[in-house]
N, C-alpha and C positions, 0 to 999 in steps of 0.2 A: 583296101581304099579307103581311104573314109571320105566322108564326106562334112563338114558345116553346115550347126542345124539353132535351128530360133523356136525353142517349146517356153508357151506361155500356159500357165496353168492356171484359175480362178477357185478357186476354193471357197467353198459355203462358209458364211462371214455366221451364223445362224448353228448350224453346224459346230466350227470354229470359232469361238466366238475372241479367242488369242492364237495368230497364229508362231508356232515356237518351228528351230529349224530341225525339229524334228519329224515337220513334217515335210519343211527342204531335201533335207538331206536322204528322206524315205525314195526318194524321183532322182536322185544327181547316183544313191548308190543300186540303183537301182540301173541310167546308167553307164557306171564303171564294173560293175559288177559282169556285164556284157559288154564287157570291151572298147568302152569308149571315154574321151573326158573330158571332165564339165570347164569349163571352161572359164567367164564367169558366172553369176550367180545375182541376182536385185527384184530386190522386194519392196513393188512401189504400194502395198500398204491396200489400204482395207480404202474402194471405192464402191458406189453407186453403180448398178447396175443398167443397164437404156429400159433393163424389159425382165420383170421378172423370171427368175427359172426357178424352175421346182418349188415356188412360192419364200424366190429368196427374193429380197427388194439391191443388197449388199454382196460383196465379194472380195478374196486378200485375189492382190492380184499380183505373181513369181513372171518369173520371166530369166529364161535358163540357157546358154545357149556352149553348145558341148559339140565334139568329135563324132562320130561314131561313123562302124560298118553301115550302111544303107540297107542293107539283111539283119539288119537288129531290132530298125526301128517299129514294124509289128509288132513284136511281143511288147516292146512300149507303148505302143497304144492298146494291147489288151491289155500291162494292167493301167495301167491309168483310164480305162473305161469301170475294170468294177473297181479300184478302189471308189467307197462311201465317201470322200470325203473331196475327192472332184468334180465341179461343177458340168463345169467345160475344158478344154483343151488343144491347142494350135501348136503343133510341127511342119514350118516348113526349115525347106533348103536354099542357106545360104550362101546365095552364088557369091559373091566375092565381096569386099572387103574395101566400102566407095570411098573411105579416111583420105587414103591418099591424094583418090582423083581430086575431092571436091577439094586440101587446102594447093593443090596443084592451079584448080578454077579461079581461086580464090589471091593466087599471085599473081595472075596472070592479071586480074579489073587492077589492081594500080597505078 
């Protein structure tokens, strides 16, 4: 049984001046290696943090949407925790896709 997840990763901008596809591919490969499937990758670029984290004021934000077995999520979290380039991350389970619901609501308002 697989579920859909969203993963936001913040890489330190001082540690990694230029975010490369190798950094993103390492996380995507770990998801794929655990039997998951990466559905989309969206790099948000370098952004200013609301507060300093480990003496850094900026970070590279990346959103990955993927499907995986819930039992594999703990291993992914552990690998992200030990990755020195990752400042913060958040994994959230996606309950369902809202786009069809929003499309039906907008048609009804015409």
